[in-house]
C-alpha positions in Angstrom: 32.9 112.9 121.6 32.6 110.1 118.5 33.9 112.7 116.2 36.8 113.9 117.8 37.8 110.1 118.2 37.3 108.9 114.5 39.5 112.2 113.8 42.2 111.4 115.9 42.2 108.0 114.5 42.4 109.5 110.9 45.5 111.6 112.3 47.1 108.5 113.3 46.6 107.0 110.0 47.8 109.8 108.5 50.6 110.3 110.0 51.4 106.1 109.6 51.2 106.3 105.7 53.3 109.0 105.3 56.0 107.4 107.5 56.2 104.2 105.0 56.2 106.6 102.1 59.4 108.3 103.0 60.8 104.8 104.7 59.7 103.7 101.0 61.4 106.6 99.0 64.6 106.4 101.6 64.9 102.6 100.3 64.7 104.0 97.0 67.0 107.0 96.7 69.6 105.7 99.6 72.2 103.7 98.4 74.0 101.3 101.0 77.5 101.4 100.1 77.9 97.8 98.7 75.0 99.0 95.9 77.0 102.0 95.3 79.5 103.0 92.3 83.2 102.0 93.6 86.3 103.0 92.1 89.7 101.9 93.7 92.7 102.8 92.9 96.2 101.6 91.8 99.5 102.9 90.8 101.2 100.7 88.7 105.4 100.7 87.0 106.4 98.8 84.4 103.5 96.6 84.4 103.5 95.8 88.1 101.5 97.4 91.0 103.2 99.3 93.3 103.0 100.1 96.9 105.2 102.5 99.5 108.6 102.0 100.6 109.6 98.6 98.7 113.3 98.9 98.3 114.8 100.6 95.3 117.0 99.3 92.7 118.6 100.4 89.5 115.4 100.9 86.9 112.4 101.1 89.7 112.4 103.9 92.7 110.9 103.1 95.7 108.0 105.5 96.7 108.1 107.3 100.1 104.9 109.9 99.5 102.5 109.2 96.6 99.4 112.1 97.6 97.3 113.4 94.5 93.9 114.8 94.7 90.8 114.0 91.8 87.7 116.0 91.2 85.1 117.0 90.0 84.2 113.6 88.7 81.3 112.8 85.9 79.9 109.7 84.4 78.2 109.9 80.9 76.1 108.1 78.5 76.6 108.7 74.9 78.2 111.9 76.0 75.0 112.9 77.8 75.2 113.1 82.3 74.2 110.3 83.9 75.9 111.2 87.4 78.2 114.6 88.5 78.7 114.1 91.9 78.3 117.3 94.4 81.5 118.9 95.9 83.6 116.1 94.5 87.0 116.3 95.1 89.1 113.1 96.8 92.5 113.2 98.4 94.1 109.6 97.9 97.0 108.9 99.5 99.3 105.5 98.9 99.6 105.4 103.3 95.5 105.0 103.7 94.0 102.7 101.9 90.9 103.8 103.0 91.4 106.8 100.6 92.3 104.4 98.0 88.7 103.2 97.9 85.8 106.0 96.2 82.5 105.1 96.6 79.9 107.1 94.8 76.3 108.2 95.7 74.9 106.5 92.0 73.4 102.3 91.7 76.0 100.0 90.4 73.5 99.7 87.9 73.8 103.1 86.3 74.3 103.0 82.9 77.5 104.8 81.8 80.6 104.7 79.5 82.4 107.3 80.1 84.2 108.7 82.9 86.1 112.3 83.5 87.9 113.8 86.2 90.0 116.0 87.0 93.8 115.5 88.3 94.2 118.2 91.2 91.9 120.9 92.0 90.2 123.8 90.2 90.6 126.9 90.1 87.6 127.9 92.3 88.4 125.8 95.2 92.1 127.4 95.0 90.8 131.1 95.1 88.6 130.1 98.4 91.7 129.6 100.3 92.1 126.6 102.7 89.5 124.8 103.3 88.2 121.7 105.3 87.4 117.7 104.9 90.2 116.5 102.2 91.5 120.2 101.9 92.5 121.0 105.4 95.5 122.1 105.4 96.7 119.6 107.7 97.1 117.5 105.3 100.0 119.1 104.0 98.7 119.3 100.5 98.4 123.5 100.9 101.4 125.6 100.0 100.1 129.4 100.3 97.4 131.3 99.7 98.7 132.7 96.7 100.1 129.2 95.2 96.8 127.3 96.5 96.9 123.3 96.6 99.6 120.7 95.8 97.7 118.7 93.0 100.3 115.6 92.7 102.6 114.8 95.2 105.6 112.3 95.1 108.9 111.8 96.8 110.9 108.8 97.2 114.4 106.8 96.3 115.6 106.8 92.4 118.7 104.9 91.9 118.8 107.5 88.8 118.4 110.2 90.6 121.8 112.1 91.1 121.1 113.8 94.2 121.9 113.4 98.0 120.4 110.1 98.8 119.1 109.9 95.1 116.0 111.0 96.5 113.0 112.8 94.1 110.6 115.6 95.4 107.8 116.7 92.5 105.4 118.9 94.5 103.0 119.4 91.1 100.6 122.4 91.7 99.7 126.2 90.9 96.5 127.5 89.6 97.0 131.1 87.8 98.3 131.8 84.6 100.6 130.8 82.6 101.2 127.9 85.4 97.3 126.3 85.5 98.6 122.7 86.0 94.7 120.7 87.1 94.1 118.3 84.8 91.3 117.1 83.1 90.8 113.8 82.8 88.5 111.6 80.2 87.9 107.6 79.9 86.0 105.5 78.6 84.6 103.3 81.3 83.8 99.0 80.9 80.3 97.9 82.1 79.6 97.8 85.8 79.6 99.7 88.8 83.2 97.8 90.7 86.0 99.6 88.7 89.6 99.6 89.3 91.3 102.6 88.2 94.8 102.7 87.2 97.8 105.0 86.9 101.1 103.9 85.2 103.8 105.8 86.6 106.6 104.8 83.8 105.9 107.4 81.4 106.2 110.0 84.4 109.3 108.4 85.5 111.1 107.4 81.8 110.0 111.3 80.5 112.4 113.0 83.2 115.6 114.1 82.3 117.2 112.8 85.6 120.7 114.3 85.7 118.7 118.1 85.8 115.1 117.6 87.5 114.7 115.7 90.0 113.0 118.6 92.9 110.1 120.4 91.7 108.3 122.1 94.8 106.7 125.2 93.2 104.3 126.8 90.4 106.4 126.0 86.9 106.1 125.1 83.9 107.8 121.9 84.2 105.3 120.9 87.0 102.7 121.8 84.2 104.3 119.6 81.7 104.6 116.5 84.2 101.2 116.5 85.0 99.8 116.6 81.3 101.7 113.3 81.7 100.4 111.7 84.7 96.5 112.6 83.1 97.5 110.9 80.1 99.2 107.8 81.9 95.1 106.7 83.6 93.0 103.8 82.4 89.8 102.0 83.9 89.5 98.9 84.2 86.7 96.7 85.5 87.6 95.0 89.1 
């Protein structure tokens, strides 16, 4: 009887120690939202922050829709991977502020000096067809099984645009040769785990021939060209 009681006490002690160890490990490896690397997105135009539905002026567009994918995030230190996000795809929508803050399951004190990501969705996701979450077709970013996802969607009003009501529509996408529009972005990153990612739309609007080009709604050479301009217009800063 005494042996059984001693065994029960021993087992209880083992389970208690196991629970304490698991709790300690969870505290080490599970980061609270405040402790994780965070990226805040902000679009700018001619050096100023831009939001949806601002009044259109002669040289300033009014954005009505701005929605796009960022995916395959990798943080590097001296060229080596410090952290790579799994299942990495994010739909950013200027209409929903919550989508403009990206949190990664990596500690804020992660040592990295470079940031890489895709503007758009890579071909592996496209050939998998419509999926859930940010890739759900109800998000309004899925064309067809043949064309795949829209990588970048921008709609609005610009007085330089000769269309009816000066409206423009740019739905940039395509994953099949020769119209693969996904772009890899590589940026030097400042120290710290609280960053601001800016996209300067000035080059995009400056390089468009508005007399001829104000609507792209399918994969094309022009969509690839504009996607490259956007990819080269990102910058990252300490927040």
